C-alpha positions in Angstrom: -6.5 17.5 16.4 -3.5 19.7 16.7 -3.6 19.6 20.6 -3.8 16.0 20.6 -0.6 15.4 17.8 1.3 17.9 20.0 0.5 16.0 23.2 1.7 12.8 21.6 4.9 14.2 20.1 6.0 15.8 23.7 5.4 12.5 25.5 7.3 10.8 22.9 10.0 12.9 23.0 9.8 13.2 27.1 10.0 9.1 26.5 13.2 9.4 24.1 15.5 11.7 26.6 14.3 9.5 29.8 15.3 6.3 28.3 18.3 7.8 26.5 19.2 9.1 30.2 18.7 5.8 31.8 20.5 3.6 29.4 23.5 5.0 28.9 25.8 1.9 30.1 28.2 1.3 27.2 28.0 -1.9 25.1 30.6 -3.3 23.1 29.6 -4.7 19.7 32.1 -6.9 17.9 32.0 -9.1 14.7 34.7 -11.2 14.4 37.8 -9.2 13.1 35.4 -6.7 10.6 34.1 -4.5 13.5 34.7 -3.4 17.0 32.2 -0.9 18.3 31.6 0.7 21.6 28.4 2.4 21.8 25.9 3.6 24.8 22.7 1.0 24.9 20.2 3.3 23.9 21.9 4.5 21.0 22.1 0.5 19.9 18.3 0.5 20.7 17.3 3.4 18.7 19.9 2.6 15.4 17.8 -1.0 15.6 14.6 0.7 16.1 15.4 3.0 13.0 16.6 0.0 10.9 13.2 -1.7 11.7 11.4 1.5 10.6 13.3 2.3 7.3 12.7 -1.5 6.5 9.0 -1.6 7.3 8.7 1.8 4.7 10.8 -0.3 2.3 8.6 -3.0 2.3 5.3 -0.7 2.2 6.9 1.0 -1.1 6.8 -2.6 -2.5 3.6 -3.5 -1.4 2.4 -0.1 -2.9 4.1 -0.6 -6.3 2.6 -4.4 -6.7 -1.0 -3.1 -5.4 -0.7 -0.1 -8.2 0.0 -2.7 -10.8 -2.6 -5.1 -9.8 -5.0 -2.0 -9.6 -4.0 -1.1 -13.4 -4.4 -4.6 -14.6 -8.0 -4.7 -13.1 -8.5 -1.6 -14.6 -7.6 -2.8 -18.2 -9.8 -5.9 -17.7 -12.9 -3.6 -16.6 -12.3 -1.6 -19.7 -12.2 -4.5 -21.8 -15.3 -6.0 -20.4 -16.9 -2.5 -20.6 -16.1 -2.8 -24.3 -17.4 -6.2 -24.8 -20.7 -5.3 -23.2 -21.2 -2.1 -25.6 -20.4 -4.0 -28.5 -22.9 -6.9 -27.9 -25.3 -4.1 -27.4 -24.7 -2.7 -30.6 -25.0 -6.2 -32.4 -28.2 -7.0 -30.5 -29.8 -3.5 -31.5 -28.4 -3.9 -35.5 -30.1 -7.4 -35.7 -33.5 -6.1 -34.3 -32.9 -3.2 -36.9 -32.5 -6.0 -39.6 -35.5 -8.0 -38.2 -37.6 -4.8 -38.6 -40.2 -4.1 -35.9 -42.8 -6.5 -37.4 -40.4 -9.6 -37.0 -39.4 -8.1 -33.3 -43.1 -8.2 -32.4 -44.0 -11.5 -33.6 -40.7 -13.3 -32.1 -41.8 -11.6 -28.8 -45.0 -13.2 -28.7 -43.9 -16.8 -29.3 
């Protein structure tokens, strides 16, 4: 598994290097008078990719928090339902004890 990981990383690094060497053309970015930048094409593409990775990671974190909250609510519901089942079993057992074994057998035979 480590060998496969190493091969993938090496191929990715080679791709990044060759992509950078092939796309060195300077590109001018301008947004009205606020911003005027000249940078190589590969740099702009990598920055856009990095922004996408960061945004996706942030959305994943938000989703994880939301799912953890849902899991907590569901676990609380499960605990409450188990408590109710346990309490209802205790009530049934206590009712049988109050009726006595003879009464219980006569009610079952009906």
